[in-house]
PQR file of N, CA, C, O and H, with PARSE charges and radii, in Angstrom:
ATOM      1  N   ASN A   1       0.844  -1.171   0.000 -0.4000 1.5000
ATOM      2  CA  ASN A   1       0.000   0.000   0.000 -0.0000 2.0000
ATOM      3  C   ASN A   1       0.895   1.242   0.000  0.5500 1.7000
ATOM      4  O   ASN A   1       1.719   1.421   0.896 -0.5500 1.4000
ATOM      5  N   ASN A   2       0.726   2.088  -1.004 -0.4000 1.5000
ATOM      6  CA  ASN A   2       1.564   3.287  -1.151 -0.0000 2.0000
ATOM      7  C   ASN A   2       1.371   4.282  -0.016  0.5500 1.7000
ATOM      8  O   ASN A   2       2.324   4.940   0.402 -0.5500 1.4000
ATOM      9  H   ASN A   2       0.056   1.942  -1.732  0.4000 1.0000
ATOM     10  N   GLU A   3       0.154   4.397   0.482 -0.4000 1.5000
ATOM     11  CA  GLU A   3      -0.118   5.348   1.572 -0.0000 2.0000
ATOM     12  C   GLU A   3       0.596   4.916   2.849  0.5500 1.7000
ATOM     13  O   GLU A   3       1.170   5.748   3.551 -0.5500 1.4000
ATOM     14  H   GLU A   3      -0.620   3.863   0.143  0.4000 1.0000
ATOM     15  N   ALA A   4       0.564   3.642   3.148 -0.4000 1.5000
ATOM     16  CA  ALA A   4       1.255   3.133   4.342 -0.0000 2.0000
ATOM     17  C   ALA A   4       2.759   3.306   4.198  0.5500 1.7000
ATOM     18  O   ALA A   4       3.436   3.684   5.154 -0.5500 1.4000
ATOM     19  H   ALA A   4       0.098   2.966   2.577  0.4000 1.0000
ATOM     20  N   ARG A   5       3.286   3.030   3.006 -0.4000 1.5000
ATOM     21  CA  ARG A   5       4.729   3.179   2.769 -0.0000 2.0000
ATOM     22  C   ARG A   5       5.144   4.638   2.932  0.5500 1.7000
ATOM     23  O   ARG A   5       6.168   4.931   3.550 -0.5500 1.4000
ATOM     24  H   ARG A   5       2.736   2.723   2.230  0.4000 1.0000
ATOM     25  N   ALA A   6       4.350   5.549   2.377 -0.4000 1.5000
ATOM     26  CA  ALA A   6       4.668   6.983   2.491 -0.0000 2.0000
ATOM     27  C   ALA A   6       4.649   7.423   3.955  0.5500 1.7000
ATOM     28  O   ALA A   6       5.515   8.184   4.386 -0.5500 1.4000
ATOM     29  H   ALA A   6       3.519   5.311   1.875  0.4000 1.0000
ATOM     30  N   GLY A   7       3.671   6.949   4.712 -0.4000 1.5000
ATOM     31  CA  GLY A   7       3.599   7.287   6.133 -0.0000 2.0000
ATOM     32  C   GLY A   7       4.783   6.741   6.912  0.5500 1.7000
ATOM     33  O   GLY A   7       5.318   7.412   7.794 -0.5500 1.4000
ATOM     34  H   GLY A   7       2.967   6.331   4.362  0.4000 1.0000
ATOM     35  N   PHE A   8       5.189   5.521   6.584 -0.4000 1.5000
ATOM     36  CA  PHE A   8       6.341   4.907   7.242 -0.0000 2.0000
ATOM     37  C   PHE A   8       7.606   5.700   6.952  0.5500 1.7000
ATOM     38  O   PHE A   8       8.379   5.994   7.864 -0.5500 1.4000
ATOM     39  H   PHE A   8       4.754   4.976   5.867  0.4000 1.0000
ATOM     40  N   MET A   9       7.823   6.049   5.679 -0.4000 1.5000
ATOM     41  CA  MET A   9       9.024   6.806   5.312 -0.0000 2.0000
ATOM     42  C   MET A   9       9.010   8.204   5.944  0.5500 1.7000
ATOM     43  O   MET A   9      10.063   8.716   6.325 -0.5500 1.4000
ATOM     44  H   MET A   9       7.195   5.810   4.938  0.4000 1.0000
ATOM     45  N   GLU A  10       7.854   8.811   6.056 -0.4000 1.5000
ATOM     46  CA  GLU A  10       7.756  10.123   6.692 -0.0000 2.0000
ATOM     47  C   GLU A  10       8.087  10.028   8.179  0.5500 1.7000
ATOM     48  O   GLU A  10       8.719  10.928   8.732 -0.5500 1.4000
ATOM     49  H   GLU A  10       6.999   8.395   5.746  0.4000 1.0000
ATOM     50  N   SER A  11       7.662   8.941   8.829 -0.4000 1.5000
ATOM     51  CA  SER A  11       7.971   8.783  10.254 -0.0000 2.0000
ATOM     52  C   SER A  11       9.479   8.587  10.468  0.5500 1.7000
ATOM     53  O   SER A  11      10.030   9.048  11.467 -0.5500 1.4000
ATOM     54  H   SER A  11       7.149   8.210   8.380  0.4000 1.0000
ATOM     55  N   ILE A  12      10.138   7.906   9.534 -0.4000 1.5000
ATOM     56  CA  ILE A  12      11.585   7.756   9.621 -0.0000 2.0000
ATOM     57  C   ILE A  12      12.259   9.114   9.476  0.5500 1.7000
ATOM     58  O   ILE A  12      13.172   9.447  10.232 -0.5500 1.4000
ATOM     59  H   ILE A  12       9.690   7.531   8.723  0.4000 1.0000
ATOM     60  N   LYS A  13      11.806   9.891   8.506 -0.4000 1.5000
ATOM     61  CA  LYS A  13      12.389  11.215   8.268 -0.0000 2.0000
ATOM     62  C   LYS A  13      12.261  12.094   9.512  0.5500 1.7000
ATOM     63  O   LYS A  13      13.195  12.817   9.858 -0.5500 1.4000
ATOM     64  H   LYS A  13      11.064   9.620   7.892  0.4000 1.0000
ATOM     65  N   LYS A  14      11.121  12.037  10.179 -0.4000 1.5000
ATOM     66  CA  LYS A  14      10.909  12.835  11.388 -0.0000 2.0000
ATOM     67  C   LYS A  14      11.790  12.357  12.541  0.5500 1.7000
ATOM     68  O   LYS A  14      12.226  13.164  13.363 -0.5500 1.4000
ATOM     69  H   LYS A  14      10.362  11.449   9.898  0.4000 1.0000
ATOM     70  N   ALA A  15      12.055  11.053  12.606 -0.4000 1.5000
ATOM     71  CA  ALA A  15      12.840  10.491  13.708 -0.0000 2.0000
ATOM     72  C   ALA A  15      14.338  10.715  13.546  0.5500 1.7000
ATOM     73  O   ALA A  15      15.068  10.738  14.537 -0.5500 1.4000
ATOM     74  H   ALA A  15      11.701  10.398  11.938  0.4000 1.0000
ATOM     75  N   LEU A  16      14.805  10.880  12.311 -0.4000 1.5000
ATOM     76  CA  LEU A  16      16.238  11.047  12.068 -0.0000 2.0000
ATOM     77  C   LEU A  16      16.713  12.450  12.423  0.5500 1.7000
ATOM     78  O   LEU A  16      16.020  13.435  12.169 -0.5500 1.4000
ATOM     79  H   LEU A  16      14.211  10.861  11.506  0.4000 1.0000
ATOM     80  N   LYS A  17      17.875  12.527  12.998 -0.4000 1.5000
ATOM     81  CA  LYS A  17      18.518  13.826  13.189 -0.0000 2.0000
ATOM     82  C   LYS A  17      18.896  14.366  11.812  0.5500 1.7000
ATOM     83  O   LYS A  17      18.958  13.591  10.858 -0.5500 1.4000
ATOM     84  H   LYS A  17      18.438  11.727  13.204  0.4000 1.0000
ATOM     85  N   PRO A  18      19.150  15.664  11.676 -0.5600 1.5000
ATOM     86  CA  PRO A  18      19.475  16.223  10.356  0.2800 2.0000
ATOM     87  C   PRO A  18      20.634  15.522   9.651  0.5500 1.7000
ATOM     88  O   PRO A  18      20.639  15.423   8.424 -0.5500 1.4000
ATOM     89  N   ASP A  19      21.603  15.040  10.400 -0.4000 1.5000
ATOM     90  CA  ASP A  19      22.729  14.344   9.775 -0.0000 2.0000
ATOM     91  C   ASP A  19      22.618  12.825   9.934  0.5500 1.7000
ATOM     92  O   ASP A  19      23.598  12.103   9.753 -0.5500 1.4000
ATOM     93  H   ASP A  19      21.599  15.120  11.397  0.4000 1.0000
ATOM     94  N   GLY A  20      21.418  12.345  10.274 -0.4000 1.5000
ATOM     95  CA  GLY A  20      21.193  10.920  10.483 -0.0000 2.0000
ATOM     96  C   GLY A  20      21.276  10.123   9.194  0.5500 1.7000
ATOM     97  O   GLY A  20      21.194  10.681   8.100 -0.5500 1.4000
ATOM     98  H   GLY A  20      20.621  12.931  10.421  0.4000 1.0000
ATOM     99  N   ARG A  21      21.435   8.831   9.328 -0.4000 1.5000
ATOM    100  CA  ARG A  21      21.537   7.924   8.193 -0.0000 2.0000
ATOM    101  C   ARG A  21      20.444   6.861   8.283  0.5500 1.7000
ATOM    102  O   ARG A  21      20.085   6.400   9.366 -0.5500 1.4000
ATOM    103  H   ARG A  21      21.501   8.378  10.216  0.4000 1.0000
ATOM    104  N   LEU A  22      19.936   6.495   7.137 -0.4000 1.5000
ATOM    105  CA  LEU A  22      18.989   5.396   7.019 -0.0000 2.0000
ATOM    106  C   LEU A  22      19.768   4.212   6.454  0.5500 1.7000
ATOM    107  O   LEU A  22      20.361   4.314   5.380 -0.5500 1.4000
ATOM    108  H   LEU A  22      20.228   6.870   6.257  0.4000 1.0000
ATOM    109  N   VAL A  23      19.768   3.093   7.170 -0.4000 1.5000
ATOM    110  CA  VAL A  23      20.497   1.903   6.745 -0.0000 2.0000
ATOM    111  C   VAL A  23      19.496   0.781   6.498  0.5500 1.7000
ATOM    112  O   VAL A  23      18.652   0.488   7.344 -0.5500 1.4000
ATOM    113  H   VAL A  23      19.286   3.010   8.042  0.4000 1.0000
ATOM    114  N   ILE A  24      19.603   0.162   5.333 -0.4000 1.5000
ATOM    115  CA  ILE A  24      18.739  -0.954   4.968 -0.0000 2.0000
ATOM    116  C   ILE A  24      19.627  -2.148   4.638  0.5500 1.7000
ATOM    117  O   ILE A  24      20.560  -2.043   3.843 -0.5500 1.4000
ATOM    118  H   ILE A  24      20.289   0.400   4.646  0.4000 1.0000
ATOM    119  N   ILE A  25      19.322  -3.280   5.259 -0.4000 1.5000
ATOM    120  CA  ILE A  25      20.039  -4.518   4.999 -0.0000 2.0000
ATOM    121  C   ILE A  25      19.023  -5.550   4.533  0.5500 1.7000
ATOM    122  O   ILE A  25      17.985  -5.737   5.168 -0.5500 1.4000
ATOM    123  H   ILE A  25      18.564  -3.365   5.905  0.4000 1.0000
ATOM    124  N   ASP A  26      19.318  -6.216   3.428 -0.4000 1.5000
ATOM    125  CA  ASP A  26      18.395  -7.224   2.902 -0.0000 2.0000
ATOM    126  C   ASP A  26      19.171  -8.270   2.124  0.5500 1.7000
ATOM    127  O   ASP A  26      20.365  -8.119   1.867 -0.5500 1.4000
ATOM    128  H   ASP A  26      20.161  -6.064   2.911  0.4000 1.0000
ATOM    129  N   ASN A  27      18.474  -9.331   1.757 -0.4000 1.5000
ATOM    130  CA  ASN A  27      19.056 -10.385   0.932 -0.0000 2.0000
ATOM    131  C   ASN A  27      18.761 -10.101  -0.526  0.5500 1.7000
ATOM    132  O   ASN A  27      17.645  -9.717  -0.875 -0.5500 1.4000
ATOM    133  H   ASN A  27      17.504  -9.454   1.966  0.4000 1.0000
ATOM    134  N   ASP A  28      19.741 -10.286  -1.366 -0.4000 1.5000
ATOM    135  CA  ASP A  28      19.587 -10.107  -2.805 -0.0000 2.0000
ATOM    136  C   ASP A  28      18.912 -11.350  -3.375  0.5500 1.7000
ATOM    137  O   ASP A  28      19.430 -12.455  -3.212 -0.5500 1.4000
ATOM    138  H   ASP A  28      20.648 -10.598  -1.082  0.4000 1.0000
ATOM    139  N   PRO A  29      17.763 -11.193  -4.042 -0.5600 1.5000
ATOM    140  CA  PRO A  29      17.051 -12.372  -4.556  0.2800 2.0000
ATOM    141  C   PRO A  29      17.862 -13.158  -5.580  0.5500 1.7000
ATOM    142  O   PRO A  29      17.644 -14.359  -5.740 -0.5500 1.4000
ATOM    143  N   GLU A  30      18.781 -12.516  -6.266 -0.4000 1.5000
ATOM    144  CA  GLU A  30      19.583 -13.210  -7.272 -0.0000 2.0000
ATOM    145  C   GLU A  30      20.674 -14.072  -6.650  0.5500 1.7000
ATOM    146  O   GLU A  30      21.188 -14.980  -7.303 -0.5500 1.4000
ATOM    147  H   GLU A  30      18.958 -11.540  -6.135  0.4000 1.0000
ATOM    148  N   ARG A  31      21.033 -13.801  -5.404 -0.4000 1.5000
ATOM    149  CA  ARG A  31      22.135 -14.519  -4.765 -0.0000 2.0000
ATOM    150  C   ARG A  31      21.694 -15.399  -3.609  0.5500 1.7000
ATOM    151  O   ARG A  31      22.522 -16.102  -3.029 -0.5500 1.4000
ATOM    152  H   ARG A  31      20.615 -13.063  -4.874  0.4000 1.0000
ATOM    153  N   SER A  32      20.415 -15.380  -3.258 -0.4000 1.5000
ATOM    154  CA  SER A  32      20.000 -16.103  -2.054 -0.0000 2.0000
ATOM    155  C   SER A  32      18.844 -17.062  -2.335  0.5500 1.7000
ATOM    156  O   SER A  32      17.958 -17.229  -1.496 -0.5500 1.4000
ATOM    157  H   SER A  32      19.743 -14.809  -3.730  0.4000 1.0000
ATOM    158  N   ASP A  33      18.849 -17.686  -3.500 -0.4000 1.5000
ATOM    159  CA  ASP A  33      17.772 -18.613  -3.857 -0.0000 2.0000
ATOM    160  C   ASP A  33      17.632 -19.761  -2.870  0.5500 1.7000
ATOM    161  O   ASP A  33      16.515 -20.210  -2.614 -0.5500 1.4000
ATOM    162  H   ASP A  33      19.568 -17.550  -4.182  0.4000 1.0000
ATOM    163  N   ASP A  34      18.727 -20.247  -2.312 -0.4000 1.5000
ATOM    164  CA  ASP A  34      18.679 -21.394  -1.423 -0.0000 2.0000
ATOM    165  C   ASP A  34      18.449 -21.009   0.047  0.5500 1.7000
ATOM    166  O   ASP A  34      18.388 -21.887   0.907 -0.5500 1.4000
ATOM    167  H   ASP A  34      19.635 -19.882  -2.520  0.4000 1.0000
ATOM    168  N   VAL A  35      18.324 -19.737   0.337 -0.4000 1.5000
ATOM    169  CA  VAL A  35      18.085 -19.272   1.701 -0.0000 2.0000
ATOM    170  C   VAL A  35      16.603 -18.934   1.835  0.5500 1.7000
ATOM    171  O   VAL A  35      16.090 -18.112   1.076 -0.5500 1.4000
ATOM    172  H   VAL A  35      18.373 -19.023  -0.362  0.4000 1.0000
ATOM    173  N   ASP A  36      15.910 -19.554   2.784 -0.4000 1.5000
ATOM    174  CA  ASP A  36      14.481 -19.298   2.947 -0.0000 2.0000
ATOM    175  C   ASP A  36      14.248 -18.485   4.213  0.5500 1.7000
ATOM    176  O   ASP A  36      13.871 -19.030   5.250 -0.5500 1.4000
ATOM    177  H   ASP A  36      16.326 -20.222   3.400  0.4000 1.0000
ATOM    178  N   ASP A  37      14.474 -17.179   4.120 -0.4000 1.5000
ATOM    179  CA  ASP A  37      14.276 -16.322   5.296 -0.0000 2.0000
ATOM    180  C   ASP A  37      13.388 -15.136   4.961  0.5500 1.7000
ATOM    181  O   ASP A  37      13.597 -14.034   5.466 -0.5500 1.4000
ATOM    182  H   ASP A  37      14.780 -16.736   3.277  0.4000 1.0000
ATOM    183  N   GLY A  38      12.405 -15.362   4.116 -0.4000 1.5000
ATOM    184  CA  GLY A  38      11.416 -14.329   3.831 -0.0000 2.0000
ATOM    185  C   GLY A  38      11.638 -13.637   2.507  0.5500 1.7000
ATOM    186  O   GLY A  38      12.535 -13.998   1.744 -0.5500 1.4000
ATOM    187  H   GLY A  38      12.234 -16.258   3.705  0.4000 1.0000
ATOM    188  N   PRO A  39      10.807 -12.631   2.240 -0.5600 1.5000
ATOM    189  CA  PRO A  39      10.890 -11.920   0.964  0.2800 2.0000
ATOM    190  C   PRO A  39      12.212 -11.177   0.808  0.5500 1.7000
ATOM    191  O   PRO A  39      12.834 -10.760   1.785 -0.5500 1.4000
ATOM    192  N   ARG A  40      12.618 -11.026  -0.439 -0.4000 1.5000
ATOM    193  CA  ARG A  40      13.855 -10.321  -0.755 -0.0000 2.0000
ATOM    194  C   ARG A  40      13.545  -9.255  -1.790  0.5500 1.7000
ATOM    195  O   ARG A  40      12.675  -9.440  -2.642 -0.5500 1.4000
ATOM    196  H   ARG A  40      12.113 -11.365  -1.233  0.4000 1.0000
ATOM    197  N   ILE A  41      14.250  -8.154  -1.717 -0.4000 1.5000
ATOM    198  CA  ILE A  41      14.043  -7.052  -2.660 -0.0000 2.0000
ATOM    199  C   ILE A  41      15.376  -6.714  -3.298  0.5500 1.7000
ATOM    200  O   ILE A  41      16.379  -6.540  -2.605 -0.5500 1.4000
ATOM    201  H   ILE A  41      14.956  -8.004  -1.025  0.4000 1.0000
ATOM    202  N   HIS A  42      15.386  -6.623  -4.604 -0.4000 1.5000
ATOM    203  CA  HIS A  42      16.615  -6.278  -5.311 -0.0000 2.0000
ATOM    204  C   HIS A  42      17.036  -4.865  -4.903  0.5500 1.7000
ATOM    205  O   HIS A  42      16.195  -3.973  -4.791 -0.5500 1.4000
ATOM    206  H   HIS A  42      14.571  -6.765  -5.167  0.4000 1.0000
ATOM    207  N   GLU A  43      18.321  -4.664  -4.683 -0.4000 1.5000
ATOM    208  CA  GLU A  43      18.803  -3.382  -4.153 -0.0000 2.0000
ATOM    209  C   GLU A  43      18.489  -2.201  -5.062  0.5500 1.7000
ATOM    210  O   GLU A  43      18.250  -1.103  -4.558 -0.5500 1.4000
ATOM    211  H   GLU A  43      19.004  -5.388  -4.774  0.4000 1.0000
ATOM    212  N   ASP A  44      18.481  -2.377  -6.368 -0.4000 1.5000
ATOM    213  CA  ASP A  44      18.152  -1.261  -7.262 -0.0000 2.0000
ATOM    214  C   ASP A  44      16.724  -0.767  -7.040  0.5500 1.7000
ATOM    215  O   ASP A  44      16.461   0.432  -7.136 -0.5500 1.4000
ATOM    216  H   ASP A  44      18.675  -3.268  -6.778  0.4000 1.0000
ATOM    217  N   LEU A  45      15.813  -1.674  -6.748 -0.4000 1.5000
ATOM    218  CA  LEU A  45      14.435  -1.289  -6.452 -0.0000 2.0000
ATOM    219  C   LEU A  45      14.366  -0.497  -5.149  0.5500 1.7000
ATOM    220  O   LEU A  45      13.663   0.510  -5.068 -0.5500 1.4000
ATOM    221  H   LEU A  45      16.027  -2.648  -6.670  0.4000 1.0000
ATOM    222  N   VAL A  46      15.093  -0.948  -4.137 -0.4000 1.5000
ATOM    223  CA  VAL A  46      15.134  -0.240  -2.850 -0.0000 2.0000
ATOM    224  C   VAL A  46      15.691   1.169  -3.045  0.5500 1.7000
ATOM    225  O   VAL A  46      15.131   2.141  -2.538 -0.5500 1.4000
ATOM    226  H   VAL A  46      15.665  -1.766  -4.203  0.4000 1.0000
ATOM    227  N   ILE A  47      16.788   1.269  -3.777 -0.4000 1.5000
ATOM    228  CA  ILE A  47      17.429   2.575  -4.000 -0.0000 2.0000
ATOM    229  C   ILE A  47      16.454   3.540  -4.676  0.5500 1.7000
ATOM    230  O   ILE A  47      16.345   4.697  -4.271 -0.5500 1.4000
ATOM    231  H   ILE A  47      17.242   0.480  -4.188  0.4000 1.0000
ATOM    232  N   GLY A  48      15.750   3.071  -5.696 -0.4000 1.5000
ATOM    233  CA  GLY A  48      14.789   3.918  -6.395 -0.0000 2.0000
ATOM    234  C   GLY A  48      13.639   4.362  -5.514  0.5500 1.7000
ATOM    235  O   GLY A  48      13.229   5.522  -5.552 -0.5500 1.4000
ATOM    236  H   GLY A  48      15.838   2.131  -6.025  0.4000 1.0000
ATOM    237  N   GLN A  49      13.118   3.439  -4.722 -0.4000 1.5000
ATOM    238  CA  GLN A  49      11.997   3.796  -3.849 -0.0000 2.0000
ATOM    239  C   GLN A  49      12.415   4.773  -2.761  0.5500 1.7000
ATOM    240  O   GLN A  49      11.697   5.728  -2.464 -0.5500 1.4000
ATOM    241  H   GLN A  49      13.451   2.496  -4.691  0.4000 1.0000
ATOM    242  N   VAL A  50      13.575   4.531  -2.169 -0.4000 1.5000
ATOM    243  CA  VAL A  50      14.033   5.417  -1.096 -0.0000 2.0000
ATOM    244  C   VAL A  50      14.385   6.799  -1.663  0.5500 1.7000
ATOM    245  O   VAL A  50      14.161   7.808  -0.994 -0.5500 1.4000
ATOM    246  H   VAL A  50      14.158   3.755  -2.410  0.4000 1.0000
ATOM    247  N   TRP A  51      14.928   6.859  -2.877 -0.4000 1.5000
ATOM    248  CA  TRP A  51      15.190   8.137  -3.556 -0.0000 2.0000
ATOM    249  C   TRP A  51      13.879   8.922  -3.692  0.5500 1.7000
ATOM    250  O   TRP A  51      13.836  10.127  -3.445 -0.5500 1.4000
ATOM    251  H   TRP A  51      15.110   6.039  -3.420  0.4000 1.0000
ATOM    252  N   HIS A  52      12.830   8.228  -4.082 -0.4000 1.5000
ATOM    253  CA  HIS A  52      11.516   8.852  -4.246 -0.0000 2.0000
ATOM    254  C   HIS A  52      11.059   9.555  -2.958  0.5500 1.7000
ATOM    255  O   HIS A  52      10.365  10.570  -3.013 -0.5500 1.4000
ATOM    256  H   HIS A  52      12.865   7.249  -4.282  0.4000 1.0000
ATOM    257  N   TYR A  53      11.447   9.015  -1.820 -0.4000 1.5000
ATOM    258  CA  TYR A  53      11.031   9.588  -0.534 -0.0000 2.0000
ATOM    259  C   TYR A  53      12.040  10.580   0.049  0.5500 1.7000
ATOM    260  O   TYR A  53      11.930  10.958   1.215 -0.5500 1.4000
ATOM    261  H   TYR A  53      12.011   8.190  -1.776  0.4000 1.0000
ATOM    262  N   GLY A  54      13.016  11.001  -0.749 -0.4000 1.5000
ATOM    263  CA  GLY A  54      13.868  12.110  -0.334 -0.0000 2.0000
ATOM    264  C   GLY A  54      15.243  11.759   0.199  0.5500 1.7000
ATOM    265  O   GLY A  54      15.853  12.569   0.896 -0.5500 1.4000
ATOM    266  H   GLY A  54      13.106  10.693  -1.696  0.4000 1.0000
ATOM    267  N   TYR A  55      15.746  10.577  -0.108 -0.4000 1.5000
ATOM    268  CA  TYR A  55      17.062  10.161   0.359 -0.0000 2.0000
ATOM    269  C   TYR A  55      17.971   9.833  -0.820  0.5500 1.7000
ATOM    270  O   TYR A  55      17.504   9.442  -1.890 -0.5500 1.4000
ATOM    271  H   TYR A  55      15.250   9.919  -0.674  0.4000 1.0000
ATOM    272  N   LYS A  56      19.275   9.997  -0.609 -0.4000 1.5000
ATOM    273  CA  LYS A  56      20.234   9.603  -1.639 -0.0000 2.0000
ATOM    274  C   LYS A  56      21.171   8.549  -1.072  0.5500 1.7000
ATOM    275  O   LYS A  56      21.509   8.565   0.112 -0.5500 1.4000
ATOM    276  H   LYS A  56      19.655  10.314   0.260  0.4000 1.0000
ATOM    277  N   LEU A  57      21.576   7.646  -1.927 -0.4000 1.5000
ATOM    278  CA  LEU A  57      22.488   6.583  -1.542 -0.0000 2.0000
ATOM    279  C   LEU A  57      23.883   7.155  -1.356  0.5500 1.7000
ATOM    280  O   LEU A  57      24.394   7.845  -2.238 -0.5500 1.4000
ATOM    281  H   LEU A  57      21.301   7.632  -2.889  0.4000 1.0000
ATOM    282  N   ILE A  58      24.509   6.874  -0.207 -0.4000 1.5000
ATOM    283  CA  ILE A  58      25.875   7.357   0.020 -0.0000 2.0000
ATOM    284  C   ILE A  58      26.876   6.213   0.139  0.5500 1.7000
ATOM    285  O   ILE A  58      28.081   6.433   0.016 -0.5500 1.4000
ATOM    286  H   ILE A  58      24.094   6.313   0.510  0.4000 1.0000
ATOM    287  N   ALA A  59      26.386   4.984   0.379 -0.4000 1.5000
ATOM    288  CA  ALA A  59      27.300   3.842   0.452 -0.0000 2.0000
ATOM    289  C   ALA A  59      26.526   2.556   0.203  0.5500 1.7000
ATOM    290  O   ALA A  59      25.341   2.437   0.513 -0.5500 1.4000
ATOM    291  H   ALA A  59      25.407   4.806   0.479  0.4000 1.0000
ATOM    292  N   ARG A  60      27.247   1.601  -0.371 -0.4000 1.5000
ATOM    293  CA  ARG A  60      26.676   0.276  -0.659 -0.0000 2.0000
ATOM    294  C   ARG A  60      27.749  -0.748  -0.299  0.5500 1.7000
ATOM    295  O   ARG A  60      28.901  -0.626  -0.714 -0.5500 1.4000
ATOM    296  H   ARG A  60      28.210   1.698  -0.623  0.4000 1.0000
ATOM    297  N   HIS A  61      27.354  -1.762   0.482 -0.4000 1.5000
ATOM    298  CA  HIS A  61      28.302  -2.793   0.903 -0.0000 2.0000
ATOM    299  C   HIS A  61      27.695  -4.170   0.680  0.5500 1.7000
ATOM    300  O   HIS A  61      26.499  -4.376   0.885 -0.5500 1.4000
ATOM    301  H   HIS A  61      26.418  -1.861   0.819  0.4000 1.0000
ATOM    302  N   GLN A  62      28.518  -5.090   0.267 -0.4000 1.5000
ATOM    303  CA  GLN A  62      28.119  -6.496   0.184 -0.0000 2.0000
ATOM    304  C   GLN A  62      28.618  -7.149   1.458  0.5500 1.7000
ATOM    305  O   GLN A  62      29.828  -7.273   1.650 -0.5500 1.4000
ATOM    306  H   GLN A  62      29.490  -4.923   0.100  0.4000 1.0000
ATOM    307  N   ILE A  63      27.714  -7.572   2.335 -0.4000 1.5000
ATOM    308  CA  ILE A  63      28.101  -8.107   3.640 -0.0000 2.0000
ATOM    309  C   ILE A  63      28.590  -9.549   3.502  0.5500 1.7000
ATOM    310  O   ILE A  63      29.695  -9.879   3.932 -0.5500 1.4000
ATOM    311  H   ILE A  63      26.731  -7.471   2.179  0.4000 1.0000
ATOM    312  N   VAL A  64      27.788 -10.375   2.919 -0.4000 1.5000
ATOM    313  CA  VAL A  64      28.128 -11.747   2.546 -0.0000 2.0000
ATOM    314  C   VAL A  64      27.603 -11.908   1.128  0.5500 1.7000
ATOM    315  O   VAL A  64      26.905 -11.016   0.645 -0.5500 1.4000
ATOM    316  H   VAL A  64      26.890 -10.106   2.569  0.4000 1.0000
ATOM    317  N   PRO A  65      27.903 -12.987   0.448 -0.5600 1.5000
ATOM    318  CA  PRO A  65      27.485 -13.066  -0.961  0.2800 2.0000
ATOM    319  C   PRO A  65      26.004 -12.774  -1.213  0.5500 1.7000
ATOM    320  O   PRO A  65      25.661 -12.205  -2.250 -0.5500 1.4000
ATOM    321  N   GLU A  66      25.133 -13.149  -0.294 -0.4000 1.5000
ATOM    322  CA  GLU A  66      23.706 -12.945  -0.547 -0.0000 2.0000
ATOM    323  C   GLU A  66      23.095 -11.735   0.158  0.5500 1.7000
ATOM    324  O   GLU A  66      21.910 -11.467  -0.036 -0.5500 1.4000
ATOM    325  H   GLU A  66      25.412 -13.611   0.548  0.4000 1.0000
ATOM    326  N   ARG A  67      23.845 -11.001   0.958 -0.4000 1.5000
ATOM    327  CA  ARG A  67      23.267  -9.909   1.737 -0.0000 2.0000
ATOM    328  C   ARG A  67      23.965  -8.588   1.424  0.5500 1.7000
ATOM    329  O   ARG A  67      25.192  -8.523   1.352 -0.5500 1.4000
ATOM    330  H   ARG A  67      24.809 -11.219   1.116  0.4000 1.0000
ATOM    331  N   TYR A  68      23.161  -7.534   1.239 -0.4000 1.5000
ATOM    332  CA  TYR A  68      23.701  -6.207   0.965 -0.0000 2.0000
ATOM    333  C   TYR A  68      23.272  -5.203   2.027  0.5500 1.7000
ATOM    334  O   TYR A  68      22.281  -5.415   2.727 -0.5500 1.4000
ATOM    335  H   TYR A  68      22.165  -7.587   1.297  0.4000 1.0000
ATOM    336  N   MET A  69      24.016  -4.117   2.145 -0.4000 1.5000
ATOM    337  CA  MET A  69      23.690  -3.018   3.050 -0.0000 2.0000
ATOM    338  C   MET A  69      23.741  -1.726   2.257  0.5500 1.7000
ATOM    339  O   MET A  69      24.715  -1.453   1.555 -0.5500 1.4000
ATOM    340  H   MET A  69      24.820  -3.945   1.577  0.4000 1.0000
ATOM    341  N   LEU A  70      22.676  -0.925   2.374 -0.4000 1.5000
ATOM    342  CA  LEU A  70      22.585   0.374   1.704 -0.0000 2.0000
ATOM    343  C   LEU A  70      22.491   1.460   2.761  0.5500 1.7000
ATOM    344  O   LEU A  70      21.726   1.336   3.718 -0.5500 1.4000
ATOM    345  H   LEU A  70      21.884  -1.147   2.944  0.4000 1.0000
ATOM    346  N   ILE A  71      23.264   2.523   2.592 -0.4000 1.5000
ATOM    347  CA  ILE A  71      23.252   3.639   3.551 -0.0000 2.0000
ATOM    348  C   ILE A  71      22.823   4.891   2.798  0.5500 1.7000
ATOM    349  O   ILE A  71      23.375   5.223   1.749 -0.5500 1.4000
ATOM    350  H   ILE A  71      23.885   2.624   1.815  0.4000 1.0000
ATOM    351  N   PHE A  72      21.828   5.579   3.355 -0.4000 1.5000
ATOM    352  CA  PHE A  72      21.257   6.767   2.722 -0.0000 2.0000
ATOM    353  C   PHE A  72      21.339   7.962   3.657  0.5500 1.7000
ATOM    354  O   PHE A  72      21.424   7.815   4.876 -0.5500 1.4000
ATOM    355  H   PHE A  72      21.381   5.309   4.207  0.4000 1.0000
ATOM    356  N   GLU A  73      21.313   9.146   3.061 -0.4000 1.5000
ATOM    357  CA  GLU A  73      21.146  10.391   3.803 -0.0000 2.0000
ATOM    358  C   GLU A  73      20.094  11.216   3.094  0.5500 1.7000
ATOM    359  O   GLU A  73      19.764  10.958   1.937 -0.5500 1.4000
ATOM    360  H   GLU A  73      21.244   9.265   2.071  0.4000 1.0000
ATOM    361  N   ARG A  74      19.570  12.208   3.793 -0.4000 1.5000
ATOM    362  CA  ARG A  74      18.566  13.076   3.174 -0.0000 2.0000
ATOM    363  C   ARG A  74      19.151  13.857   2.020  0.5500 1.7000
ATOM    364  O   ARG A  74      20.320  14.241   2.048 -0.5500 1.4000
ATOM    365  H   ARG A  74      19.839  12.418   4.734  0.4000 1.0000
ATOM    366  N   ARG A  75      18.333  14.093   0.998 -0.4000 1.5000
ATOM    367  CA  ARG A  75      18.767  14.903  -0.139 -0.0000 2.0000
ATOM    368  C   ARG A  75      18.515  16.356   0.176  0.5500 1.7000
ATOM    369  O   ARG A  75      18.807  17.225  -0.645 -0.5500 1.4000
ATOM    370  H   ARG A  75      17.383  13.781   0.975  0.4000 1.0000
TER
END
């Protein structure tokens, strides 16, 4: 639901200090086919959606082969 997502992202924005960072960690669906730990979202989709809500990507890390970490700051 887009309205719920927008409300969630707005609550994060209000909770962050001006120089705060939003960190998202998830499993890459292309690299974690054999891991059954819930839904996975491709990082490019996450980056685009979070950009839409006013954040820019400042760092990207591959934690293990199937898990990524994205760090954002406000635009």
